[in-house]
VEXDREN-2710 file (C-alpha; in Angstrom, 1 decimal):
% VEXDREN-2710
k/r/px/py/pz
1/MET/60.8/-21.6/-0.2
2/THR/59.7/-22.5/3.3
3/ARG/60.1/-19.7/5.9
4/LYS/62.4/-21.6/8.9
5/PRO/60.0/-21.7/12.1
6/ILE/60.9/-18.8/15.0
7/THR/60.3/-19.4/18.5
8/MET/61.9/-16.4/20.1
9/PRO/61.6/-13.1/18.5
10/ASP/64.6/-10.9/18.1
11/PRO/64.3/-7.1/19.2
12/PHE/64.0/-5.8/15.9
13/THR/60.8/-8.3/15.3
14/ILE/59.5/-7.1/19.0
15/GLU/60.1/-3.5/18.1
16/VAL/58.0/-4.2/14.3
17/ILE/55.0/-6.3/16.4
18/ARG/54.7/-3.3/19.2
19/ASN/54.3/-0.6/16.1
20/ALA/51.9/-3.4/14.4
21/LEU/49.3/-3.7/17.3
22/THR/49.6/0.2/18.5
23/ALA/48.9/1.2/14.7
24/ILE/45.6/-1.5/14.7
25/ALA/44.4/0.0/18.0
26/GLU/44.5/3.6/16.0
27/GLU/42.7/2.7/13.2
28/MET/39.8/1.1/15.0
29/SER/39.5/4.7/16.6
30/LEU/39.7/6.2/13.0
31/ILE/37.1/3.6/11.7
32/VAL/34.4/4.6/14.3
33/MET/35.4/8.3/13.7
34/ARG/34.8/8.3/10.3
35/SER/31.6/5.6/10.1
36/ALA/29.6/6.5/13.3
37/ARG/25.8/8.3/13.1
38/SER/26.4/10.6/16.0
39/PRO/28.6/14.3/16.3
40/LEU/29.9/12.7/19.8
41/LEU/31.5/9.6/18.4
42/ARG/32.1/11.9/14.4
43/GLU/33.6/15.1/16.0
44/ALA/34.0/15.0/19.3
45/GLY/35.9/11.9/19.2
46/ASP/34.1/10.2/22.9
47/LEU/35.9/6.7/22.1
48/SER/38.9/4.7/23.1
49/SER/39.8/1.1/21.3
50/ALA/42.3/-1.3/22.7
51/LEU/43.8/-4.9/22.4
52/THR/44.2/-7.6/24.7
53/ASP/45.9/-10.9/24.9
54/ALA/43.7/-14.1/25.7
55/LYS/43.8/-13.3/29.0
56/GLY/42.3/-9.8/28.7
57/ASN/45.8/-8.2/29.1
58/LEU/46.4/-4.9/27.8
59/ILE/49.0/-5.1/24.9
60/ALA/47.8/-2.0/22.8
61/GLN/45.5/0.8/22.9
62/GLY/45.1/3.9/20.5
63/ARG/45.6/7.3/21.4
64/ASP/42.4/8.2/23.0
65/ILE/40.9/8.8/26.3
66/PRO/42.7/7.7/29.6
67/ALA/39.3/7.2/31.4
68/HIS/38.3/4.7/28.9
69/LEU/41.4/3.2/28.4
70/GLY/42.3/1.8/31.8
71/VAL/39.5/0.0/31.9
72/MET/39.8/-2.3/29.2
73/GLY/41.5/-4.9/30.0
74/SER/39.7/-5.1/33.0
75/THR/36.3/-5.5/31.1
76/VAL/38.0/-8.5/29.2
77/GLN/38.7/-9.7/32.2
78/GLU/34.9/-9.5/33.9
79/PHE/33.7/-10.6/30.7
80/LEU/36.0/-14.1/30.7
81/LYS/34.7/-14.9/33.9
82/ARG/30.9/-14.6/32.8
83/ILE/31.6/-16.1/29.0
84/PRO/33.8/-19.2/29.4
85/ALA/36.2/-19.0/26.2
86/THR/35.0/-22.0/24.9
87/ARG/31.7/-20.7/23.9
88/LEU/33.8/-18.4/21.9
89/GLN/33.4/-18.3/17.9
90/PRO/34.9/-16.4/14.9
91/GLY/32.9/-13.5/13.9
92/ASP/31.4/-13.0/17.1
93/VAL/31.1/-9.5/18.8
94/TRP/29.8/-9.3/22.1
95/PHE/28.3/-6.1/23.7
96/MET/28.3/-4.8/27.6
97/ASN/28.2/-2.2/29.5
98/LEU/27.5/-3.4/33.3
99/PRO/30.0/-1.3/35.2
100/GLU/30.8/-3.7/38.0
101/ALA/31.9/-6.2/34.8
102/GLY/35.2/-4.0/34.6
103/GLY/33.3/-0.8/33.6
104/ASN/32.7/3.0/34.2
105/HIS/29.5/3.9/33.4
106/LEU/26.4/2.9/31.0
107/PRO/26.8/5.5/28.2
108/ASP/30.6/3.5/27.9
109/VAL/29.2/0.5/25.7
110/LYS/32.1/-2.1/25.0
111/ALA/32.2/-4.4/21.5
112/ILE/34.7/-7.2/22.1
113/ARG/35.8/-9.3/19.3
114/PRO/37.8/-12.8/19.8
115/ILE/40.5/-12.6/17.2
116/PHE/41.4/-16.5/16.3
117/ALA/44.5/-17.9/14.6
118/GLU/45.9/-21.0/14.4
119/GLY/42.7/-22.3/15.8
120/GLU/42.9/-20.8/18.9
121/ILE/42.1/-16.7/20.6
122/GLN/45.0/-15.3/20.5
123/ALA/43.6/-11.6/21.2
124/TYR/40.8/-9.8/21.7
125/ALA/40.2/-6.2/20.2
126/VAL/37.9/-3.7/21.9
127/SER/36.1/-0.8/20.6
128/LEU/34.4/1.6/23.4
129/ALA/32.2/4.2/22.5
130/HIS/29.8/7.1/24.4
131/TRP/26.4/6.2/23.1
132/ALA/24.8/9.7/23.3
133/ASP/21.4/7.7/24.7
134/ILE/21.4/4.5/26.7
135/GLY/18.1/4.8/27.9
136/GLY/17.0/6.0/31.5
137/ALA/15.0/8.1/33.0
138/ARG/16.3/11.4/31.3
139/ALA/17.5/11.8/27.5
140/GLY/21.0/11.4/27.3
141/SER/21.1/8.9/30.0
142/TYR/22.5/11.8/32.8
143/VAL/20.2/11.8/35.7
144/PRO/21.8/14.5/38.1
145/ASP/19.2/13.2/40.9
146/ALA/19.1/9.5/39.9
147/ARG/19.4/7.5/42.9
148/ASP/19.7/4.1/41.5
149/ALA/21.3/2.6/38.8
150/TRP/18.3/1.5/36.5
151/GLN/17.7/5.7/36.4
152/GLU/21.1/5.9/34.5
153/GLY/19.7/3.5/31.8
154/LEU/19.8/0.2/29.7
155/ARG/22.0/-2.5/31.5
156/ILE/23.6/-5.2/29.2
157/PRO/25.5/-8.1/30.4
158/PRO/27.6/-9.9/27.9
159/LEU/25.3/-10.1/24.8
160/ARG/26.5/-11.8/21.3
161/VAL/25.1/-9.4/19.0
162/PHE/27.1/-10.1/15.9
163/THR/28.3/-13.7/14.6
164/SER/30.2/-14.8/11.5
165/GLU/26.6/-14.8/10.1
166/GLY/25.8/-11.3/11.1
167/ALA/23.7/-9.2/13.0
168/ASP/21.4/-11.2/15.5
169/ARG/18.7/-8.9/14.6
170/GLU/16.4/-10.0/17.6
171/LYS/19.4/-9.1/20.2
172/LEU/19.9/-5.6/18.4
173/ASP/16.2/-4.9/18.4
174/VAL/16.0/-5.5/22.1
175/ILE/18.7/-2.9/22.8
176/LEU/17.3/-0.6/20.2
177/SER/14.0/-0.5/21.9
178/ASN/15.5/0.8/24.9
179/VAL/17.1/3.9/23.6
180/ARG/16.5/7.0/22.3
181/GLY/17.5/7.9/18.8
182/ALA/17.7/4.1/17.6
183/GLU/18.5/4.9/14.4
184/GLU/21.4/6.8/15.5
185/ARG/22.3/4.4/18.2
186/GLU/22.6/1.6/15.1
187/GLY/24.7/3.5/13.0
188/ASP/27.1/3.4/16.2
189/ILE/26.7/0.2/16.6
190/LEU/27.6/-0.9/13.3
191/ALA/30.4/1.3/13.6
192/GLN/32.0/-0.3/16.4
193/MET/31.4/-3.8/15.0
194/ALA/33.4/-2.2/11.7
195/SER/36.5/-1.0/14.2
196/THR/36.5/-4.9/15.7
197/TYR/36.6/-6.7/12.2
198/SER/39.3/-4.3/10.7
199/ALA/41.4/-5.5/14.0
200/ASP/40.6/-9.0/13.2
201/GLU/42.3/-8.5/9.3
202/ARG/45.3/-6.7/10.9
203/MET/46.0/-9.3/12.9
204/GLN/45.5/-11.9/10.9
205/GLU/48.0/-10.3/8.6
206/VAL/50.6/-10.2/11.7
207/PHE/49.7/-13.4/12.6
208/SER/50.2/-14.4/8.9
209/ARG/53.9/-12.7/9.0
210/TYR/54.9/-14.1/12.1
211/GLN/53.9/-17.4/13.6
212/ALA/51.3/-17.1/16.8
213/THR/54.3/-18.1/19.2
214/VAL/56.5/-15.5/18.1
215/VAL/53.8/-12.4/18.5
216/GLN/52.4/-13.9/21.8
217/ALA/56.3/-14.2/22.6
218/ALA/56.9/-10.5/21.8
219/ILE/53.7/-9.8/23.7
220/ALA/55.6/-11.6/26.5
221/ASN/58.7/-9.1/26.1
222/LEU/56.5/-5.9/26.0
223/HIS/54.9/-6.4/28.9
224/ASP/58.0/-7.2/30.7
225/GLN/60.1/-3.9/29.6
226/SER/57.2/-2.1/30.7
227/GLU/57.1/-3.4/34.0
228/ALA/60.6/-2.7/34.5
229/GLU/60.4/0.7/33.2
230/MET/57.6/1.5/35.7
231/ARG/59.9/-0.3/38.3
232/ALA/62.7/2.2/37.3
233/ALA/60.3/5.2/37.2
234/ILE/59.0/4.5/40.7
235/LEU/62.2/4.1/42.3
236/THR/62.8/8.0/41.1
237/ILE/60.2/8.8/43.8
238/PRO/61.8/8.8/46.9
239/ASN/60.6/6.1/49.8
240/GLY/58.0/7.2/52.0
241/VAL/53.9/8.0/53.2
242/TYR/52.3/10.7/50.9
243/GLU/48.7/11.8/51.8
244/GLY/46.4/13.9/49.8
245/GLU/42.9/14.8/49.2
246/ASP/40.4/16.4/46.9
247/TRP/36.6/17.2/46.7
248/LEU/34.0/16.7/44.6
249/ASP/31.4/20.0/44.8
250/ASP/28.2/17.4/46.2
251/ASP/26.4/15.0/44.4
252/GLY/23.5/17.0/43.2
253/PRO/21.6/19.3/44.5
254/GLY/21.6/20.0/48.7
255/ARG/24.5/17.9/49.0
256/ASP/27.5/18.9/50.8
257/PRO/31.2/18.5/49.2
258/ILE/32.7/14.8/49.1
259/ALA/36.2/13.7/49.8
260/VAL/38.4/11.8/47.7
261/ARG/41.5/10.8/49.9
262/VAL/44.5/8.5/48.8
263/ARG/47.4/7.2/51.0
264/ILE/50.5/6.3/48.6
265/GLU/53.4/4.2/50.1
266/ILE/56.6/4.2/47.6
267/ASN/58.8/1.2/48.9
268/ASP/61.7/1.0/46.4
269/ASP/60.3/-0.2/43.0
270/GLU/56.5/-0.6/43.9
271/ALA/53.8/1.9/44.7
272/THR/50.3/1.2/47.0
273/PHE/47.6/3.3/46.6
274/ASP/44.9/3.1/49.7
275/PHE/41.5/5.0/49.3
276/SER/39.8/3.6/52.3
277/LYS/39.5/6.9/53.5
278/THR/37.5/8.4/50.6
279/ALA/33.9/9.1/51.5
280/ASP/31.2/6.6/51.5
281/ALA/29.5/6.1/48.5
282/CYS/26.6/8.8/48.1
283/ALA/23.3/8.6/47.0
284/GLY/23.7/10.7/43.5
285/PRO/25.5/10.0/40.4
286/MET/29.2/10.5/41.4
287/ASN/30.3/7.2/42.8
288/ALA/33.0/5.7/40.7
289/THR/33.8/2.0/39.8
290/PRO/36.8/0.5/41.3
291/PHE/38.1/-0.4/37.8
292/THR/37.8/3.6/36.9
293/ALA/40.3/4.1/40.1
294/SER/42.7/1.8/38.5
295/ALA/42.4/3.9/35.3
296/SER/43.4/7.1/37.4
297/VAL/46.1/5.7/39.3
298/PHE/47.8/4.5/35.8
299/TYR/47.4/7.5/34.3
300/ALA/48.8/9.4/37.0
301/MET/52.1/7.0/37.4
302/LYS/52.8/7.4/33.8
303/VAL/52.3/10.9/33.7
304/ILE/54.5/11.4/37.0
305/ALA/56.8/8.9/36.7
306/GLY/57.2/7.1/33.3
307/PRO/55.0/9.4/30.3
308/ASP/57.0/7.1/27.7
309/ILE/56.4/4.0/29.2
310/GLN/54.5/1.4/26.4
311/PRO/51.3/1.2/28.1
312/ASN/50.4/-2.0/28.3
313/ALA/49.3/-4.6/31.6
314/GLY/53.0/-4.8/32.6
315/CYS/53.0/-1.3/33.8
316/ALA/50.5/-2.3/36.4
317/ARG/52.6/-5.2/37.9
318/PRO/54.4/-3.0/40.7
319/VAL/51.2/-0.9/41.7
320/ASN/48.9/-1.9/44.3
321/ILE/45.2/-0.4/44.7
322/ILE/43.1/-0.7/47.8
323/THR/39.4/0.2/47.6
324/ARG/37.1/0.2/50.2
325/GLU/33.8/-1.5/49.7
326/GLY/30.8/0.5/50.2
327/SER/32.8/3.6/49.7
328/LEU/32.6/6.5/46.5
329/LEU/35.4/4.2/44.3
330/HIS/34.1/0.9/45.2
331/PRO/30.4/1.5/45.6
332/PRO/27.3/-1.2/45.7
333/VAL/25.9/-2.3/42.2
334/ASP/22.9/-0.4/42.9
335/LYS/24.2/3.2/43.0
336/PRO/24.0/5.4/40.3
337/VAL/28.0/6.1/38.8
338/VAL/27.2/7.8/35.3
339/ALA/29.5/11.0/36.2
340/GLY/32.3/9.4/38.1
341/ASN/33.8/7.9/35.4
342/HIS/34.6/11.6/34.1
343/ASP/34.6/13.8/37.2
344/THR/35.2/12.2/40.5
345/SER/38.0/9.9/38.1
346/GLN/39.5/13.4/38.0
347/ARG/39.3/13.8/41.5
348/ILE/41.5/11.1/42.2
349/VAL/43.9/12.1/40.3
350/ASP/43.8/15.5/41.7
351/ALA/44.7/13.9/45.0
352/ILE/47.2/12.1/44.3
353/PHE/49.0/15.0/42.4
354/LYS/48.5/17.1/46.0
355/ALA/49.9/14.0/47.8
356/PHE/53.1/14.3/45.8
357/GLU/53.2/18.0/46.1
358/LYS/55.6/17.6/48.5
359/VAL/58.3/15.7/46.7
360/VAL/57.9/16.0/42.9
361/PRO/56.3/18.9/42.9
362/GLU/58.3/19.9/39.7
363/ARG/56.1/17.0/37.7
364/LEU/53.2/18.0/38.7
365/THR/50.5/20.7/37.6
366/ALA/48.1/22.5/39.7
367/GLY/44.6/22.3/39.8
368/GLY/42.7/22.6/36.4
369/SER/39.1/22.1/34.9
370/THR/39.2/18.6/35.7
371/THR/35.6/17.9/35.1
372/SER/33.5/17.0/31.9
373/GLY/31.9/20.7/32.1
374/LEU/28.5/19.0/30.5
375/LEU/25.9/20.5/29.2
376/LEU/23.5/18.0/27.2
377/PHE/20.5/19.4/25.4
378/SER/18.0/17.1/24.1
379/GLY/14.2/17.1/22.6
380/ARG/12.6/16.7/19.4
381/ASP/14.1/18.3/16.2
382/PRO/11.1/21.2/14.9
383/ARG/13.1/20.6/11.4
384/THR/13.1/16.5/11.3
385/GLY/10.5/15.5/14.0
386/LYS/13.3/13.5/14.9
387/TRP/14.7/13.0/18.7
388/THR/18.1/14.8/18.9
389/THR/21.1/14.8/21.8
390/LEU/23.6/17.3/22.0
391/TYR/26.6/16.1/24.1
392/GLU/28.7/18.9/24.6
393/VAL/31.8/18.9/27.2
394/HIS/34.0/22.4/27.8
395/GLY/37.3/22.4/28.7
396/GLY/38.7/25.2/30.9
397/GLY/42.1/26.0/32.5
398/GLU/45.0/23.9/32.7
399/GLY/47.0/24.2/36.0
400/ALA/50.5/26.2/36.1
401/ARG/53.5/24.0/36.0
402/HIS/57.2/25.0/37.7
403/ASP/58.2/25.9/34.1
404/ARG/55.0/27.8/32.6
405/ASP/52.1/29.0/32.8
406/GLY/48.7/26.6/31.8
407/MET/47.3/26.5/29.1
408/CYS/43.7/28.4/28.0
409/ALA/40.3/25.7/27.3
410/VAL/41.7/22.4/27.2
411/ARG/40.6/19.4/28.9
412/PRO/43.5/18.3/31.1
413/HIS/43.8/15.1/32.9
414/MET/41.6/12.0/32.6
415/SER/39.8/13.3/29.6
416/ASN/40.5/13.7/25.6
417/VAL/37.4/14.3/24.5
418/MET/37.3/17.5/21.7
419/ASN/34.5/20.1/21.3
420/THR/31.9/20.0/18.9
421/PRO/32.4/22.6/16.0
422/ALA/30.1/25.8/16.3
423/GLU/29.4/24.7/12.7
424/VAL/28.4/21.0/12.9
425/ILE/25.9/21.8/16.1
426/GLU/24.0/24.6/14.2
427/ALA/23.9/22.2/11.2
428/ASN/22.2/19.2/13.4
429/TYR/20.4/20.7/16.3
430/PRO/18.2/23.8/16.5
431/ILE/21.0/25.8/18.3
432/LEU/23.0/28.8/17.8
433/ILE/26.6/29.5/18.7
434/GLU/26.4/33.1/19.4
435/ASN/29.7/33.5/21.1
436/GLN/33.0/31.7/22.0
437/ALA/36.1/33.4/23.9
438/LEU/38.6/33.2/26.4
439/ARG/37.5/33.7/29.8
440/ARG/40.4/36.3/30.5
441/GLY/41.7/36.5/34.1
442/SER/40.4/33.3/35.3
443/GLY/43.5/31.6/35.8
444/GLY/44.9/32.0/39.2
445/ASN/47.8/33.8/40.1
446/GLY/51.5/32.7/40.7
447/LEU/54.8/32.4/39.8
448/HIS/53.2/31.0/36.6
449/LYS/49.5/31.8/36.2
450/GLY/47.0/29.3/35.6
451/GLY/45.2/28.8/31.8
452/ASP/42.1/30.6/31.3
453/GLY/39.1/29.1/30.7
454/GLN/36.3/29.5/28.2
455/VAL/32.8/31.3/27.6
456/ARG/29.8/30.1/25.3
457/THR/26.6/31.0/24.6
458/TYR/24.4/28.8/23.6
459/LEU/20.7/30.5/21.7
460/ILE/18.0/28.0/21.6
461/ASN/15.9/28.1/18.5
462/ALA/13.1/25.5/19.5
463/ALA/10.5/25.4/22.2
464/GLY/10.2/21.9/24.3
465/LEU/14.2/21.4/24.6
466/VAL/15.8/20.4/27.9
467/MET/19.1/20.4/29.2
468/THR/21.3/18.4/32.2
469/THR/24.2/19.6/33.6
470/ILE/27.1/17.2/35.0
471/VAL/29.7/20.0/35.9
472/GLU/32.3/19.8/38.8
473/ARG/34.5/22.7/39.9
474/CYS/31.2/24.9/40.6
475/ILE/32.3/25.2/44.2
476/VAL/35.4/23.5/45.2
477/PRO/37.8/25.9/42.7
478/PRO/41.0/24.3/41.2
479/TYR/43.8/24.5/43.6
480/GLY/47.4/26.2/43.4
481/LEU/50.5/24.3/44.0
482/GLN/53.3/25.6/45.7
483/GLY/51.6/28.8/47.1
484/GLY/49.8/29.7/44.1
485/GLU/46.1/30.8/43.8
486/PRO/43.3/28.9/42.8
487/GLY/41.7/29.4/39.4
488/LYS/38.3/30.8/39.3
489/THR/35.0/28.1/39.5
490/PHE/32.9/27.3/36.5
491/GLU/29.3/29.5/36.3
492/ILE/26.3/28.3/34.1
493/THR/23.5/31.2/33.5
494/HIS/20.2/31.1/32.3
495/GLU/18.9/33.7/30.2
496/GLN/15.1/33.1/29.6
497/ALA/13.5/34.4/26.7
498/SER/11.4/36.7/29.2
499/GLY/14.0/38.3/30.8
500/GLU/14.5/36.4/33.9
501/VAL/18.1/35.6/35.0
502/SER/19.2/32.9/36.7
503/GLN/22.2/31.0/38.0
504/LEU/22.6/27.5/37.5
505/ALA/24.0/24.4/39.7
506/GLY/26.3/22.3/38.7
507/LYS/24.1/19.1/38.2
508/THR/20.3/20.2/37.4
509/HIS/17.7/19.6/34.7
510/VAL/16.0/22.5/33.1
511/SER/13.1/23.0/30.6
512/LEU/13.9/25.5/27.6
513/ASP/12.3/27.4/25.5
514/LYS/12.8/29.1/22.0
515/GLY/15.0/32.4/22.4
516/ASP/16.7/31.3/25.8
517/ARG/20.4/31.4/26.3
518/ILE/22.6/29.5/28.5
519/ILE/26.0/30.5/29.2
520/ILE/28.5/28.9/30.2
521/LYS/32.1/30.4/31.6
522/THR/34.5/27.4/32.3
523/SER/37.1/27.6/34.9
524/GLY/41.1/28.6/35.3
525/GLY/43.6/26.8/36.1
526/GLY/45.7/27.0/39.6
527/GLY/48.6/29.3/39.8
528/TYR/51.9/27.6/40.5
529/GLY/54.5/29.1/43.2
530/THR/54.5/32.8/44.7
531/GLN/54.4/35.8/42.5
532/ASN/57.9/37.1/44.4
533/GLY/59.2/33.3/43.1
534/ASN/59.5/31.6/46.2
535/THR/58.3/28.1/46.3
536/ALA/57.8/25.3/48.9
537/ASN/60.7/23.2/49.2
538/SER/61.2/19.8/47.5
539/THR/61.9/17.2/49.7
540/GLY/60.9/13.4/50.2
541/ARG/60.7/11.6/52.9
542/ASN/63.4/8.7/52.8
END
């Protein structure tokens, strides 16, 4: 029996297609985690997956990392400005990581596959994975004292690495010749390719069940739904102008705190976020791209106004974002940006939360450990002779809310990366985890207390390792809300085998010897309200 052509989907069909798209994106992430070689992807899950339509508009995403997901659509849009769609063929997988091309920082490499149906491109599958090394001046590609973009690693413009005939070995070898741990990187690249292949297969199943016109009509409807829901959510915030700011500790050793400032204007069902008064671009690696700023706003509006809204490009239609060229959030292309992705992005969210404190405090959490808390160990493993890189992030206390204490030892806001289990670290690296515990009493006091941070001790079991730190909240503590007290700051201690003890800066690079210990104490969350139960009034400007 021939199926009757359908041009306009009914609500039930739209819902089936919506869930199918989301399931495809989530399956992509599972494939990377189960087939990648680096523990950073297998265990910590520092990756994200998404689908866009033929114009690069986000249509579905996995339950991954907000800092990544907000740049997926812009990556495809910037890709299409450089590579016309007429050049693309079935089976292509293109790789790119340019921060100025819809990106965030060099280690987050995107694999983009066009998905064809009925002879035309209908969608794109995007797999983003954080490579444990992308080259550059230091192992792991985090350079606290970087002063230009090229020190941070290999810059990959749109590059077709796979075709329907397989890998383009010449291009792949160019990439692998410029990164450390080439064998591990190749495995991660193949995992990204496989995830986009899976997305193509699953999308073909959707297109075989429904005509392409039906799927595209459903996608357009989903965008319209999300737009309407976001407009309704913005209407729940009183009209007015709200300003907030928060501060980065510095851009590296010897630099004063750096301001992130936002001016928010709510006008009925539209919102404008103006970051023009944010500080100028800095010399070090704390700059963030405008695409990262957009991801932060997208996240903040979702959690504050519409947490149940389907995340797609429709959500962004009622939101206008302004960044000033030459500023911290719109730096020149030659500026380093590696830490802006996961630290400056968090400061953007914090500034937005503080701006909204007077109008919707019941929807907010106090300040938390909004930093990567990154310790990056690298060197040659004496057991294998191979280059090894352990990229380990550290959660701390969540800020308290109006109705509960903050959670302990979590990664709030823009990150969703898990810690690497101690057993995996000890099996793969010459490092022993001697201690892991909660940092009792590190959360700020208040009507509700901030969550506690954690303590972790690393014993180095080989000579010749080096460590890089990219840690915020070492100087500027997580803030309290509505009279709550701030949480304690991060502390990083280096106990040398010789007995010498030193406190390390949040952004530094040190050599380690066998028998050394690194102890990290992560920040607590800020408290909410005063202990006598009084809080500031919750009123907006109409």
